[in-house]
mmCIF file as Biopython writes it, N, C-alpha, C and O atoms, coordinates in Angstrom:
data_model
#
loop_
_atom_site.group_PDB
_atom_site.id
_atom_site.type_symbol
_atom_site.label_atom_id
_atom_site.label_alt_id
_atom_site.label_comp_id
_atom_site.label_asym_id
_atom_site.label_entity_id
_atom_site.label_seq_id
_atom_site.pdbx_PDB_ins_code
_atom_site.Cartn_x
_atom_site.Cartn_y
_atom_site.Cartn_z
_atom_site.occupancy
_atom_site.B_iso_or_equiv
_atom_site.auth_seq_id
_atom_site.auth_asym_id
_atom_site.pdbx_PDB_model_num
ATOM 1   N N  . MET A ? 1  ? -89.119 -36.010 51.475 1.0 0.0 1  A 1 
ATOM 2   C CA . MET A ? 1  ? -88.488 -34.717 51.605 1.0 0.0 1  A 1 
ATOM 3   C C  . MET A ? 1  ? -86.978 -34.893 51.678 1.0 0.0 1  A 1 
ATOM 4   O O  . MET A ? 1  ? -86.481 -35.788 52.361 1.0 0.0 1  A 1 
ATOM 5   N N  . ILE A ? 2  ? -86.277 -34.061 50.991 1.0 0.0 2  A 1 
ATOM 6   C CA . ILE A ? 2  ? -84.823 -34.117 50.945 1.0 0.0 2  A 1 
ATOM 7   C C  . ILE A ? 2  ? -84.250 -33.321 52.110 1.0 0.0 2  A 1 
ATOM 8   O O  . ILE A ? 2  ? -84.660 -32.189 52.367 1.0 0.0 2  A 1 
ATOM 9   N N  . ARG A ? 3  ? -83.303 -33.923 52.806 1.0 0.0 3  A 1 
ATOM 10  C CA . ARG A ? 3  ? -82.644 -33.244 53.915 1.0 0.0 3  A 1 
ATOM 11  C C  . ARG A ? 3  ? -81.717 -32.162 53.382 1.0 0.0 3  A 1 
ATOM 12  O O  . ARG A ? 3  ? -81.039 -32.360 52.373 1.0 0.0 3  A 1 
ATOM 13  N N  . ASN A ? 4  ? -81.687 -31.031 54.051 1.0 0.0 4  A 1 
ATOM 14  C CA . ASN A ? 4  ? -80.754 -29.986 53.656 1.0 0.0 4  A 1 
ATOM 15  C C  . ASN A ? 4  ? -80.065 -29.359 54.872 1.0 0.0 4  A 1 
ATOM 16  O O  . ASN A ? 4  ? -79.451 -28.297 54.760 1.0 0.0 4  A 1 
ATOM 17  N N  . VAL A ? 5  ? -80.167 -30.016 56.033 1.0 0.0 5  A 1 
ATOM 18  C CA . VAL A ? 5  ? -79.517 -29.545 57.255 1.0 0.0 5  A 1 
ATOM 19  C C  . VAL A ? 5  ? -78.535 -30.619 57.702 1.0 0.0 5  A 1 
ATOM 20  O O  . VAL A ? 5  ? -78.923 -31.754 57.982 1.0 0.0 5  A 1 
ATOM 21  N N  . GLY A ? 6  ? -77.254 -30.248 57.767 1.0 0.0 6  A 1 
ATOM 22  C CA . GLY A ? 6  ? -76.207 -31.186 58.150 1.0 0.0 6  A 1 
ATOM 23  C C  . GLY A ? 6  ? -76.162 -31.444 59.645 1.0 0.0 6  A 1 
ATOM 24  O O  . GLY A ? 6  ? -76.938 -30.868 60.408 1.0 0.0 6  A 1 
ATOM 25  N N  . SER A ? 7  ? -75.253 -32.307 60.058 1.0 0.0 7  A 1 
ATOM 26  C CA . SER A ? 7  ? -75.164 -32.758 61.447 1.0 0.0 7  A 1 
ATOM 27  C C  . SER A ? 7  ? -74.868 -31.617 62.424 1.0 0.0 7  A 1 
ATOM 28  O O  . SER A ? 7  ? -75.590 -31.448 63.406 1.0 0.0 7  A 1 
ATOM 29  N N  . LEU A ? 8  ? -73.830 -30.846 62.171 1.0 0.0 8  A 1 
ATOM 30  C CA . LEU A ? 8  ? -73.471 -29.757 63.082 1.0 0.0 8  A 1 
ATOM 31  C C  . LEU A ? 8  ? -74.567 -28.699 63.107 1.0 0.0 8  A 1 
ATOM 32  O O  . LEU A ? 8  ? -74.942 -28.215 64.175 1.0 0.0 8  A 1 
ATOM 33  N N  . ASP A ? 9  ? -75.073 -28.346 61.951 1.0 0.0 9  A 1 
ATOM 34  C CA . ASP A ? 9  ? -76.163 -27.374 61.843 1.0 0.0 9  A 1 
ATOM 35  C C  . ASP A ? 9  ? -77.383 -27.869 62.623 1.0 0.0 9  A 1 
ATOM 36  O O  . ASP A ? 9  ? -78.048 -27.096 63.313 1.0 0.0 9  A 1 
ATOM 37  N N  . ARG A ? 10 ? -77.660 -29.145 62.506 1.0 0.0 10 A 1 
ATOM 38  C CA . ARG A ? 10 ? -78.814 -29.744 63.186 1.0 0.0 10 A 1 
ATOM 39  C C  . ARG A ? 10 ? -78.660 -29.660 64.708 1.0 0.0 10 A 1 
ATOM 40  O O  . ARG A ? 10 ? -79.598 -29.282 65.410 1.0 0.0 10 A 1 
ATOM 41  N N  . ILE A ? 11 ? -77.485 -30.009 65.210 1.0 0.0 11 A 1 
ATOM 42  C CA . ILE A ? 11 ? -77.227 -29.960 66.652 1.0 0.0 11 A 1 
ATOM 43  C C  . ILE A ? 11 ? -77.352 -28.532 67.172 1.0 0.0 11 A 1 
ATOM 44  O O  . ILE A ? 11 ? -77.961 -28.299 68.216 1.0 0.0 11 A 1 
ATOM 45  N N  . LEU A ? 12 ? -76.774 -27.574 66.441 1.0 0.0 12 A 1 
ATOM 46  C CA . LEU A ? 12 ? -76.845 -26.171 66.861 1.0 0.0 12 A 1 
ATOM 47  C C  . LEU A ? 12 ? -78.283 -25.658 66.878 1.0 0.0 12 A 1 
ATOM 48  O O  . LEU A ? 12 ? -78.663 -24.905 67.775 1.0 0.0 12 A 1 
ATOM 49  N N  . ARG A ? 13 ? -79.075 -26.058 65.900 1.0 0.0 13 A 1 
ATOM 50  C CA . ARG A ? 13 ? -80.478 -25.639 65.857 1.0 0.0 13 A 1 
ATOM 51  C C  . ARG A ? 13 ? -81.267 -26.201 67.041 1.0 0.0 13 A 1 
ATOM 52  O O  . ARG A ? 13 ? -82.061 -25.491 67.658 1.0 0.0 13 A 1 
ATOM 53  N N  . ILE A ? 14 ? -81.044 -27.472 67.352 1.0 0.0 14 A 1 
ATOM 54  C CA . ILE A ? 14 ? -81.766 -28.101 68.464 1.0 0.0 14 A 1 
ATOM 55  C C  . ILE A ? 14 ? -81.390 -27.442 69.786 1.0 0.0 14 A 1 
ATOM 56  O O  . ILE A ? 14 ? -82.261 -27.142 70.602 1.0 0.0 14 A 1 
ATOM 57  N N  . VAL A ? 15 ? -80.105 -27.218 69.998 1.0 0.0 15 A 1 
ATOM 58  C CA . VAL A ? 15 ? -79.648 -26.589 71.242 1.0 0.0 15 A 1 
ATOM 59  C C  . VAL A ? 15 ? -80.190 -25.163 71.348 1.0 0.0 15 A 1 
ATOM 60  O O  . VAL A ? 15 ? -80.691 -24.768 72.401 1.0 0.0 15 A 1 
ATOM 61  N N  . ALA A ? 16 ? -80.093 -24.394 70.270 1.0 0.0 16 A 1 
ATOM 62  C CA . ALA A ? 16 ? -80.596 -23.015 70.293 1.0 0.0 16 A 1 
ATOM 63  C C  . ALA A ? 16 ? -82.102 -22.997 70.551 1.0 0.0 16 A 1 
ATOM 64  O O  . ALA A ? 16 ? -82.590 -22.164 71.316 1.0 0.0 16 A 1 
ATOM 65  N N  . GLY A ? 17 ? -82.833 -23.900 69.925 1.0 0.0 17 A 1 
ATOM 66  C CA . GLY A ? 17 ? -84.271 -23.976 70.124 1.0 0.0 17 A 1 
ATOM 67  C C  . GLY A ? 17 ? -84.639 -24.282 71.561 1.0 0.0 17 A 1 
ATOM 68  O O  . GLY A ? 17 ? -85.545 -23.666 72.123 1.0 0.0 17 A 1 
ATOM 69  N N  . LEU A ? 18 ? -83.938 -25.230 72.152 1.0 0.0 18 A 1 
ATOM 70  C CA . LEU A ? 18 ? -84.201 -25.590 73.547 1.0 0.0 18 A 1 
ATOM 71  C C  . LEU A ? 18 ? -83.869 -24.443 74.497 1.0 0.0 18 A 1 
ATOM 72  O O  . LEU A ? 18 ? -84.589 -24.213 75.469 1.0 0.0 18 A 1 
ATOM 73  N N  . ILE A ? 19 ? -82.794 -23.732 74.224 1.0 0.0 19 A 1 
ATOM 74  C CA . ILE A ? 19 ? -82.430 -22.590 75.069 1.0 0.0 19 A 1 
ATOM 75  C C  . ILE A ? 19 ? -83.486 -21.495 74.973 1.0 0.0 19 A 1 
ATOM 76  O O  . ILE A ? 19 ? -83.885 -20.928 75.991 1.0 0.0 19 A 1 
ATOM 77  N N  . LEU A ? 20 ? -83.940 -21.196 73.767 1.0 0.0 20 A 1 
ATOM 78  C CA . LEU A ? 20 ? -84.957 -20.156 73.604 1.0 0.0 20 A 1 
ATOM 79  C C  . LEU A ? 20 ? -86.275 -20.541 74.275 1.0 0.0 20 A 1 
ATOM 80  O O  . LEU A ? 20 ? -86.926 -19.702 74.898 1.0 0.0 20 A 1 
ATOM 81  N N  . ILE A ? 21 ? -86.661 -21.792 74.151 1.0 0.0 21 A 1 
ATOM 82  C CA . ILE A ? 21 ? -87.900 -22.246 74.793 1.0 0.0 21 A 1 
ATOM 83  C C  . ILE A ? 21 ? -87.747 -22.212 76.315 1.0 0.0 21 A 1 
ATOM 84  O O  . ILE A ? 21 ? -88.707 -21.912 77.025 1.0 0.0 21 A 1 
ATOM 85  N N  . ALA A ? 22 ? -86.557 -22.514 76.816 1.0 0.0 22 A 1 
ATOM 86  C CA . ALA A ? 22 ? -86.321 -22.462 78.260 1.0 0.0 22 A 1 
ATOM 87  C C  . ALA A ? 22 ? -86.505 -21.050 78.799 1.0 0.0 22 A 1 
ATOM 88  O O  . ALA A ? 22 ? -86.883 -20.874 79.958 1.0 0.0 22 A 1 
ATOM 89  N N  . LEU A ? 23 ? -86.241 -20.038 77.969 1.0 0.0 23 A 1 
ATOM 90  C CA . LEU A ? 23 ? -86.420 -18.654 78.400 1.0 0.0 23 A 1 
ATOM 91  C C  . LEU A ? 23 ? -87.875 -18.320 78.700 1.0 0.0 23 A 1 
ATOM 92  O O  . LEU A ? 23 ? -88.152 -17.361 79.420 1.0 0.0 23 A 1 
ATOM 93  N N  . VAL A ? 24 ? -88.797 -19.091 78.163 1.0 0.0 24 A 1 
ATOM 94  C CA . VAL A ? 24 ? -90.218 -18.871 78.455 1.0 0.0 24 A 1 
ATOM 95  C C  . VAL A ? 24 ? -90.507 -19.220 79.912 1.0 0.0 24 A 1 
ATOM 96  O O  . VAL A ? 24 ? -91.350 -18.590 80.551 1.0 0.0 24 A 1 
ATOM 97  N N  . PHE A ? 25 ? -89.810 -20.220 80.433 1.0 0.0 25 A 1 
ATOM 98  C CA . PHE A ? 25 ? -90.081 -20.720 81.776 1.0 0.0 25 A 1 
ATOM 99  C C  . PHE A ? 25 ? -89.145 -20.136 82.834 1.0 0.0 25 A 1 
ATOM 100 O O  . PHE A ? 25 ? -89.544 -19.950 83.983 1.0 0.0 25 A 1 
ATOM 101 N N  . ILE A ? 26 ? -87.895 -19.845 82.445 1.0 0.0 26 A 1 
ATOM 102 C CA . ILE A ? 26 ? -86.951 -19.235 83.369 1.0 0.0 26 A 1 
ATOM 103 C C  . ILE A ? 26 ? -86.361 -18.003 82.685 1.0 0.0 26 A 1 
ATOM 104 O O  . ILE A ? 26 ? -86.368 -17.922 81.456 1.0 0.0 26 A 1 
ATOM 105 N N  . GLY A ? 27 ? -85.871 -17.079 83.429 1.0 0.0 27 A 1 
ATOM 106 C CA . GLY A ? 27 ? -85.305 -15.879 82.826 1.0 0.0 27 A 1 
ATOM 107 C C  . GLY A ? 27 ? -86.359 -14.807 82.652 1.0 0.0 27 A 1 
ATOM 108 O O  . GLY A ? 27 ? -87.187 -14.607 83.541 1.0 0.0 27 A 1 
ATOM 109 N N  . PRO A ? 28 ? -86.347 -14.107 81.515 1.0 0.0 28 A 1 
ATOM 110 C CA . PRO A ? 28 ? -87.261 -12.974 81.349 1.0 0.0 28 A 1 
ATOM 111 C C  . PRO A ? 28 ? -88.741 -13.364 81.219 1.0 0.0 28 A 1 
ATOM 112 O O  . PRO A ? 28 ? -89.611 -12.505 81.366 1.0 0.0 28 A 1 
ATOM 113 N N  . LYS A ? 29 ? -89.036 -14.619 80.951 1.0 0.0 29 A 1 
ATOM 114 C CA . LYS A ? 29 ? -90.413 -15.133 80.845 1.0 0.0 29 A 1 
ATOM 115 C C  . LYS A ? 29 ? -91.274 -14.333 79.865 1.0 0.0 29 A 1 
ATOM 116 O O  . LYS A ? 29 ? -92.403 -13.952 80.172 1.0 0.0 29 A 1 
ATOM 117 N N  . THR A ? 30 ? -90.720 -14.093 78.698 1.0 0.0 30 A 1 
ATOM 118 C CA . THR A ? 30 ? -91.480 -13.416 77.652 1.0 0.0 30 A 1 
ATOM 119 C C  . THR A ? 30 ? -91.915 -14.438 76.612 1.0 0.0 30 A 1 
ATOM 120 O O  . THR A ? 30 ? -91.267 -15.473 76.455 1.0 0.0 30 A 1 
ATOM 121 N N  . PRO A ? 31 ? -92.992 -14.166 75.905 1.0 0.0 31 A 1 
ATOM 122 C CA . PRO A ? 31 ? -93.449 -15.112 74.877 1.0 0.0 31 A 1 
ATOM 123 C C  . PRO A ? 31 ? -92.505 -15.211 73.675 1.0 0.0 31 A 1 
ATOM 124 O O  . PRO A ? 31 ? -92.674 -16.107 72.849 1.0 0.0 31 A 1 
ATOM 125 N N  . TRP A ? 32 ? -91.533 -14.333 73.556 1.0 0.0 32 A 1 
ATOM 126 C CA . TRP A ? 32 ? -90.588 -14.393 72.444 1.0 0.0 32 A 1 
ATOM 127 C C  . TRP A ? 32 ? -89.766 -15.669 72.470 1.0 0.0 32 A 1 
ATOM 128 O O  . TRP A ? 32 ? -89.189 -16.042 71.449 1.0 0.0 32 A 1 
ATOM 129 N N  . GLY A ? 33 ? -89.698 -16.337 73.587 1.0 0.0 33 A 1 
ATOM 130 C CA . GLY A ? 33 ? -88.962 -17.594 73.675 1.0 0.0 33 A 1 
ATOM 131 C C  . GLY A ? 33 ? -89.563 -18.688 72.822 1.0 0.0 33 A 1 
ATOM 132 O O  . GLY A ? 33 ? -88.865 -19.619 72.421 1.0 0.0 33 A 1 
ATOM 133 N N  . TRP A ? 34 ? -90.866 -18.584 72.536 1.0 0.0 34 A 1 
ATOM 134 C CA . TRP A ? 34 ? -91.520 -19.601 71.708 1.0 0.0 34 A 1 
ATOM 135 C C  . TRP A ? 34 ? -91.006 -19.594 70.267 1.0 0.0 34 A 1 
ATOM 136 O O  . TRP A ? 34 ? -91.266 -20.535 69.517 1.0 0.0 34 A 1 
ATOM 137 N N  . ILE A ? 35 ? -90.291 -18.559 69.878 1.0 0.0 35 A 1 
ATOM 138 C CA . ILE A ? 35 ? -89.685 -18.536 68.547 1.0 0.0 35 A 1 
ATOM 139 C C  . ILE A ? 35 ? -88.663 -19.674 68.428 1.0 0.0 35 A 1 
ATOM 140 O O  . ILE A ? 35 ? -88.267 -20.046 67.323 1.0 0.0 35 A 1 
ATOM 141 N N  . GLY A ? 36 ? -88.243 -20.219 69.564 1.0 0.0 36 A 1 
ATOM 142 C CA . GLY A ? 36 ? -87.313 -21.351 69.581 1.0 0.0 36 A 1 
ATOM 143 C C  . GLY A ? 36 ? -87.895 -22.613 68.976 1.0 0.0 36 A 1 
ATOM 144 O O  . GLY A ? 36 ? -87.155 -23.547 68.669 1.0 0.0 36 A 1 
ATOM 145 N N  . LEU A ? 37 ? -89.210 -22.659 68.799 1.0 0.0 37 A 1 
ATOM 146 C CA . LEU A ? 37 ? -89.822 -23.819 68.146 1.0 0.0 37 A 1 
ATOM 147 C C  . LEU A ? 37 ? -89.353 -23.964 66.701 1.0 0.0 37 A 1 
ATOM 148 O O  . LEU A ? 37 ? -89.262 -25.079 66.186 1.0 0.0 37 A 1 
ATOM 149 N N  . ILE A ? 38 ? -89.058 -22.854 66.053 1.0 0.0 38 A 1 
ATOM 150 C CA . ILE A ? 38 ? -88.645 -22.912 64.644 1.0 0.0 38 A 1 
ATOM 151 C C  . ILE A ? 38 ? -87.310 -23.634 64.490 1.0 0.0 38 A 1 
ATOM 152 O O  . ILE A ? 38 ? -87.240 -24.600 63.731 1.0 0.0 38 A 1 
ATOM 153 N N  . PRO A ? 39 ? -86.241 -23.208 65.181 1.0 0.0 39 A 1 
ATOM 154 C CA . PRO A ? 39 ? -84.995 -23.977 65.014 1.0 0.0 39 A 1 
ATOM 155 C C  . PRO A ? 39 ? -85.088 -25.398 65.571 1.0 0.0 39 A 1 
ATOM 156 O O  . PRO A ? 39 ? -84.432 -26.308 65.064 1.0 0.0 39 A 1 
ATOM 157 N N  . LEU A ? 40 ? -85.894 -25.590 66.604 1.0 0.0 40 A 1 
ATOM 158 C CA . LEU A ? 40 ? -86.043 -26.937 67.162 1.0 0.0 40 A 1 
ATOM 159 C C  . LEU A ? 40 ? -86.688 -27.877 66.145 1.0 0.0 40 A 1 
ATOM 160 O O  . LEU A ? 40 ? -86.196 -28.985 65.929 1.0 0.0 40 A 1 
ATOM 161 N N  . VAL A ? 41 ? -87.765 -27.455 65.529 1.0 0.0 41 A 1 
ATOM 162 C CA . VAL A ? 41 ? -88.462 -28.306 64.554 1.0 0.0 41 A 1 
ATOM 163 C C  . VAL A ? 41 ? -87.616 -28.528 63.310 1.0 0.0 41 A 1 
ATOM 164 O O  . VAL A ? 41 ? -87.551 -29.646 62.800 1.0 0.0 41 A 1 
ATOM 165 N N  . THR A ? 42 ? -86.964 -27.475 62.813 1.0 0.0 42 A 1 
ATOM 166 C CA . THR A ? 42 ? -86.134 -27.660 61.620 1.0 0.0 42 A 1 
ATOM 167 C C  . THR A ? 42 ? -84.932 -28.542 61.915 1.0 0.0 42 A 1 
ATOM 168 O O  . THR A ? 42 ? -84.476 -29.281 61.042 1.0 0.0 42 A 1 
ATOM 169 N N  . GLY A ? 43 ? -84.414 -28.473 63.139 1.0 0.0 43 A 1 
ATOM 170 C CA . GLY A ? 43 ? -83.305 -29.348 63.526 1.0 0.0 43 A 1 
ATOM 171 C C  . GLY A ? 43 ? -83.736 -30.797 63.640 1.0 0.0 43 A 1 
ATOM 172 O O  . GLY A ? 43 ? -83.025 -31.694 63.186 1.0 0.0 43 A 1 
ATOM 173 N N  . LEU A ? 44 ? -84.896 -31.037 64.244 1.0 0.0 44 A 1 
ATOM 174 C CA . LEU A ? 44 ? -85.387 -32.406 64.390 1.0 0.0 44 A 1 
ATOM 175 C C  . LEU A ? 44 ? -85.788 -33.015 63.052 1.0 0.0 44 A 1 
ATOM 176 O O  . LEU A ? 44 ? -85.630 -34.219 62.847 1.0 0.0 44 A 1 
ATOM 177 N N  . ALA A ? 45 ? -86.303 -32.198 62.142 1.0 0.0 45 A 1 
ATOM 178 C CA . ALA A ? 45 ? -86.732 -32.695 60.831 1.0 0.0 45 A 1 
ATOM 179 C C  . ALA A ? 45 ? -85.583 -32.754 59.824 1.0 0.0 45 A 1 
ATOM 180 O O  . ALA A ? 45 ? -85.727 -33.357 58.761 1.0 0.0 45 A 1 
ATOM 181 N N  . SER A ? 46 ? -84.441 -32.134 60.146 1.0 0.0 46 A 1 
ATOM 182 C CA . SER A ? 46 ? -83.286 -32.052 59.236 1.0 0.0 46 A 1 
ATOM 183 C C  . SER A ? 46 ? -83.643 -31.390 57.917 1.0 0.0 46 A 1 
ATOM 184 O O  . SER A ? 46 ? -83.066 -31.706 56.876 1.0 0.0 46 A 1 
ATOM 185 N N  . ARG A ? 47 ? -84.585 -30.481 57.965 1.0 0.0 47 A 1 
ATOM 186 C CA . ARG A ? 47 ? -85.024 -29.789 56.755 1.0 0.0 47 A 1 
ATOM 187 C C  . ARG A ? 47 ? -85.378 -28.359 57.097 1.0 0.0 47 A 1 
ATOM 188 O O  . ARG A ? 47 ? -86.114 -28.103 58.050 1.0 0.0 47 A 1 
ATOM 189 N N  . CYS A ? 48 ? -84.850 -27.420 56.314 1.0 0.0 48 A 1 
ATOM 190 C CA . CYS A ? 48 ? -85.105 -26.007 56.534 1.0 0.0 48 A 1 
ATOM 191 C C  . CYS A ? 48 ? -85.753 -25.411 55.276 1.0 0.0 48 A 1 
ATOM 192 O O  . CYS A ? 48 ? -85.143 -25.430 54.207 1.0 0.0 48 A 1 
ATOM 193 N N  . PRO A ? 49 ? -86.973 -24.887 55.389 1.0 0.0 49 A 1 
ATOM 194 C CA . PRO A ? 49 ? -87.638 -24.300 54.229 1.0 0.0 49 A 1 
ATOM 195 C C  . PRO A ? 49 ? -86.860 -23.117 53.639 1.0 0.0 49 A 1 
ATOM 196 O O  . PRO A ? 49 ? -86.861 -22.932 52.422 1.0 0.0 49 A 1 
ATOM 197 N N  . ALA A ? 50 ? -86.206 -22.328 54.468 1.0 0.0 50 A 1 
ATOM 198 C CA . ALA A ? 50 ? -85.429 -21.191 53.960 1.0 0.0 50 A 1 
ATOM 199 C C  . ALA A ? 50 ? -84.256 -21.672 53.115 1.0 0.0 50 A 1 
ATOM 200 O O  . ALA A ? 50 ? -83.942 -21.062 52.093 1.0 0.0 50 A 1 
ATOM 201 N N  . TYR A ? 51 ? -83.603 -22.760 53.529 1.0 0.0 51 A 1 
ATOM 202 C CA . TYR A ? 51 ? -82.524 -23.330 52.734 1.0 0.0 51 A 1 
ATOM 203 C C  . TYR A ? 51 ? -83.053 -23.783 51.375 1.0 0.0 51 A 1 
ATOM 204 O O  . TYR A ? 51 ? -82.378 -23.608 50.361 1.0 0.0 51 A 1 
ATOM 205 N N  . SER A ? 52 ? -84.251 -24.361 51.344 1.0 0.0 52 A 1 
ATOM 206 C CA . SER A ? 52 ? -84.838 -24.814 50.087 1.0 0.0 52 A 1 
ATOM 207 C C  . SER A ? 52 ? -85.088 -23.648 49.139 1.0 0.0 52 A 1 
ATOM 208 O O  . SER A ? 52 ? -84.834 -23.753 47.939 1.0 0.0 52 A 1 
ATOM 209 N N  . ILE A ? 53 ? -85.577 -22.553 49.671 1.0 0.0 53 A 1 
ATOM 210 C CA . ILE A ? 53 ? -85.870 -21.374 48.843 1.0 0.0 53 A 1 
ATOM 211 C C  . ILE A ? 53 ? -84.606 -20.839 48.192 1.0 0.0 53 A 1 
ATOM 212 O O  . ILE A ? 53 ? -84.610 -20.477 47.016 1.0 0.0 53 A 1 
ATOM 213 N N  . PHE A ? 54 ? -83.519 -20.789 48.963 1.0 0.0 54 A 1 
ATOM 214 C CA . PHE A ? 54 ? -82.276 -20.220 48.454 1.0 0.0 54 A 1 
ATOM 215 C C  . PHE A ? 54 ? -81.326 -21.250 47.851 1.0 0.0 54 A 1 
ATOM 216 O O  . PHE A ? 54 ? -80.235 -20.900 47.400 1.0 0.0 54 A 1 
ATOM 217 N N  . GLY A ? 55 ? -81.733 -22.518 47.841 1.0 0.0 55 A 1 
ATOM 218 C CA . GLY A ? 55 ? -80.920 -23.569 47.235 1.0 0.0 55 A 1 
ATOM 219 C C  . GLY A ? 55 ? -79.682 -23.926 48.035 1.0 0.0 55 A 1 
ATOM 220 O O  . GLY A ? 55 ? -78.679 -24.357 47.467 1.0 0.0 55 A 1 
ATOM 221 N N  . LEU A ? 56 ? -79.742 -23.750 49.350 1.0 0.0 56 A 1 
ATOM 222 C CA . LEU A ? 56 ? -78.609 -24.042 50.212 1.0 0.0 56 A 1 
ATOM 223 C C  . LEU A ? 56 ? -78.746 -25.432 50.840 1.0 0.0 56 A 1 
ATOM 224 O O  . LEU A ? 56 ? -79.843 -25.984 50.924 1.0 0.0 56 A 1 
ATOM 225 N N  . SER A ? 57 ? -77.617 -25.982 51.277 1.0 0.0 57 A 1 
ATOM 226 C CA . SER A ? 57 ? -77.613 -27.250 51.985 1.0 0.0 57 A 1 
ATOM 227 C C  . SER A ? 57 ? -76.333 -27.357 52.786 1.0 0.0 57 A 1 
ATOM 228 O O  . SER A ? 57 ? -75.260 -26.996 52.303 1.0 0.0 57 A 1 
ATOM 229 N N  . THR A ? 58 ? -76.443 -27.855 54.018 1.0 0.0 58 A 1 
ATOM 230 C CA . THR A ? 58 ? -75.251 -28.091 54.836 1.0 0.0 58 A 1 
ATOM 231 C C  . THR A ? 58 ? -75.010 -29.585 55.006 1.0 0.0 58 A 1 
ATOM 232 O O  . THR A ? 58 ? -74.152 -29.989 55.791 1.0 0.0 58 A 1 
ATOM 233 N N  . CYS A ? 59 ? -75.760 -30.407 54.280 1.0 0.0 59 A 1 
ATOM 234 C CA . CYS A ? 59 ? -75.589 -31.852 54.322 1.0 0.0 59 A 1 
ATOM 235 C C  . CYS A ? 59 ? -74.363 -32.268 53.513 1.0 0.0 59 A 1 
ATOM 236 O O  . CYS A ? 59 ? -73.898 -31.547 52.631 1.0 0.0 59 A 1 
ATOM 237 N N  . ASP A ? 60 ? -73.853 -33.463 53.846 1.0 0.0 60 A 1 
ATOM 238 C CA . ASP A ? 60 ? -72.791 -34.041 53.042 1.0 0.0 60 A 1 
ATOM 239 C C  . ASP A ? 60 ? -73.338 -34.324 51.653 1.0 0.0 60 A 1 
ATOM 240 O O  . ASP A ? 60 ? -74.529 -34.594 51.496 1.0 0.0 60 A 1 
ATOM 241 N N  . LYS A ? 61 ? -72.496 -34.265 50.665 1.0 0.0 61 A 1 
ATOM 242 C CA . LYS A ? 61 ? -72.936 -34.479 49.278 1.0 0.0 61 A 1 
ATOM 243 C C  . LYS A ? 61 ? -73.391 -35.900 49.033 1.0 0.0 61 A 1 
ATOM 244 O O  . LYS A ? 61 ? -74.254 -36.121 48.184 1.0 0.0 61 A 1 
ATOM 245 N N  . GLY A ? 62 ? -72.843 -36.873 49.745 1.0 0.0 62 A 1 
ATOM 246 C CA . GLY A ? 62 ? -73.181 -38.270 49.511 1.0 0.0 62 A 1 
ATOM 247 C C  . GLY A ? 62 ? -74.458 -38.739 50.205 1.0 0.0 62 A 1 
ATOM 248 O O  . GLY A ? 62 ? -74.963 -39.821 49.904 1.0 0.0 62 A 1 
ATOM 249 N N  . ARG A ? 63 ? -74.987 -37.932 51.132 1.0 0.0 63 A 1 
ATOM 250 C CA . ARG A ? 63 ? -76.161 -38.325 51.887 1.0 0.0 63 A 1 
ATOM 251 C C  . ARG A ? 63 ? -77.386 -37.564 51.426 1.0 0.0 63 A 1 
ATOM 252 O O  . ARG A ? 63 ? -77.293 -36.365 51.160 1.0 0.0 63 A 1 
ATOM 253 N N  . PRO A ? 64 ? -78.548 -38.226 51.322 1.0 0.0 64 A 1 
ATOM 254 C CA . PRO A ? 64 ? -79.769 -37.526 50.910 1.0 0.0 64 A 1 
ATOM 255 C C  . PRO A ? 64 ? -80.349 -36.687 52.029 1.0 0.0 64 A 1 
ATOM 256 O O  . PRO A ? 64 ? -81.377 -36.036 51.843 1.0 0.0 64 A 1 
#
C-alpha cells in the first residue's frame, strides 16, 4: 500500500483520534467519541482511503 499521509498530517490525526477516544471515558461520555478510531487508524497506517479516492497526498514527493 502506498502512503499518502505525511508526517504532520499523521501526528495531527493520531492526536485528534486519541482526544476523541478519551471523550468516551472522560467528559460527555457519549459513544460519538469512538469516531476517533478513524483518524487514529489512518494516522498509524499512514494511509487515508479518502485521499486515495480524490488523488490527494500530503507525503513528500521523494518518499513512498
